[in-house]
C-alpha positions as CSV (number, residue, x, y, z in Angstrom):
1,M,-46.3,122.7,23.4
2,P,-43.4,121.6,21.0
3,K,-40.4,123.9,20.6
4,L,-39.9,125.7,17.3
5,G,-36.5,125.4,15.8
6,I,-34.7,124.7,12.5
7,V,-37.9,124.3,10.6
8,N,-38.9,127.9,11.3
9,R,-35.4,129.1,10.3
10,L,-35.3,127.1,7.0
11,G,-39.0,127.0,6.1
12,T,-38.7,123.4,5.0
13,I,-39.7,120.1,6.6
14,N,-39.1,116.5,5.7
15,T,-40.1,114.7,8.9
16,I,-43.3,114.8,10.9
17,V,-43.7,112.9,14.2
18,R,-46.4,112.8,17.0
19,Q,-44.9,114.0,20.2
20,E,-47.0,114.6,23.4
21,G,-50.2,114.8,21.4
22,F,-48.8,117.2,18.8
23,L,-47.6,116.8,15.3
24,V,-44.1,118.1,15.3
25,S,-42.2,118.9,12.1
26,D,-38.4,118.7,11.7
27,N,-35.7,118.9,9.0
28,A,-33.7,115.8,9.5
29,D,-31.3,116.8,6.7
30,Y,-29.8,119.7,8.8
31,G,-28.5,117.3,11.4
32,A,-27.1,114.9,8.8
33,I,-25.4,117.8,7.0
34,A,-23.9,119.1,10.3
35,N,-22.6,115.6,11.2
36,C,-21.0,115.2,7.8
37,L,-19.4,118.7,7.4
38,D,-18.3,119.1,11.0
39,R,-15.5,116.7,10.2
40,F,-13.9,119.3,8.0
41,H,-12.3,121.6,10.6
42,N,-10.3,123.6,8.0
43,L,-13.2,124.2,5.7
44,K,-13.3,127.9,4.7
45,S,-15.7,127.8,1.7
46,A,-17.9,125.4,-0.3
47,A,-19.8,125.1,-3.5
48,V,-23.4,124.0,-3.3
49,L,-25.0,122.5,-6.4
50,G,-28.6,123.4,-7.0
51,T,-31.0,125.7,-5.2
52,G,-33.6,123.2,-4.0
53,S,-34.6,122.6,-0.3
54,L,-31.6,120.4,0.4
55,A,-29.2,123.0,-1.1
56,Q,-30.9,125.7,1.0
57,T,-30.4,123.6,4.1
58,V,-26.7,123.2,3.2
59,L,-26.4,126.9,2.6
60,H,-28.0,127.7,6.0
61,Y,-25.5,125.4,7.7
62,L,-22.5,126.9,6.0
63,L,-23.6,130.5,6.8
64,R,-24.1,129.6,10.4
65,R,-20.5,128.4,10.5
66,N,-19.4,131.7,8.9
67,L,-18.2,130.0,5.7
68,A,-18.4,131.4,2.2
69,A,-20.7,129.5,-0.1
70,T,-21.2,129.5,-3.8
71,M,-24.5,128.1,-5.2
72,L,-24.2,126.8,-8.7
73,T,-27.3,126.2,-10.8
74,E,-27.9,125.9,-14.6
75,G,-24.9,128.1,-15.6
76,T,-25.5,130.7,-12.9
77,K,-23.3,131.3,-9.9
78,Y,-24.5,132.9,-6.6
79,N,-21.9,133.9,-4.0
80,H,-23.1,134.0,-0.4
81,S,-21.6,135.1,2.8
82,K,-22.9,135.8,6.3
83,S,-22.6,139.6,5.7
84,N,-24.7,139.9,2.6
85,E,-28.5,139.7,1.9
86,N,-28.8,136.1,2.9
87,R,-28.9,136.9,6.6
88,K,-32.5,135.7,6.4
89,F,-31.1,132.2,6.9
90,L,-29.6,133.2,10.3
91,S,-32.6,134.7,12.0
């Protein structure tokens, strides 16, 4: 049986592969985001443009690193931190 992982935490998929007779879903964006942002060791906060599935994936990554994040969309600003209501991303 395939393991459940980032897809369950995010609720979004962008890749499906057949593995050991099962269709397995994944979110390949999360790994790409981690590879890119892990280079910034002094990063303390970030702004995320938009609220779509890729923006949600970036937000999830930032919160797992205990970084403050601000989501900007159509003139509205949402501030997020690990300690507020967005803990659903960390389950």
